[in-house]
N, C-alpha and C positions, 0 to 999 in steps of 0.2 A: 503493500500500499504505499506506494511511493510518492509523495505531498499530497497525499488524501484522495488520491484519485485510483479507480478500481476498474471501470468500464471505462475504455477505450472507445467506444462508439457514441458519438454525440448526439445519434438520432435519438436515443433513447430517452434522453434529458430530455424533457418538455413540459408542454404544459398537461393542465387534468384533462387525460382521455374523453369524460364525459359532457367536457365542455366542449371540446373539438365533435363529437358527436350531436350536440345539441347544435352547435353550427352547421353542418353536413345536413341536418335534417331542417332547420331552419332554411336555408339556400336551396331545397329541393333536391341534394346532393346523395341523399338515402333514403332509402324508406324500411331499412332492416332496424329492428330493434337494437337497444343498446348491446347486450351480450355476442348477438350474431355480427353486430357491425364491430366489436372490438375483435374476436375470433376472424373475422375478414382482414383486419386490419395488421390483426397478430401475423395470420398465415402469409400475407404479402410484405411484411418487414423482414420475416425468415428466408421466405423467396429472395428478394432484393442481398440480402446478405450472401445467401448461396449464388447469388449469382456473380455479386463483387467478388467474393473470392475464388470463385471458377475461371474469372477474366484475367 
């Protein structure tokens, strides 16, 4: 834990996921419920990390 930093992926550090979901619903970007939306976003995040690692 050098300098208090554990995770090197800054995309994980961010805002409240519920607030992001509420904004997506308000902007008509999703019709998914929070849990389904969170699963979708999590899977996309993992796929993005795998794609970056493979490149």
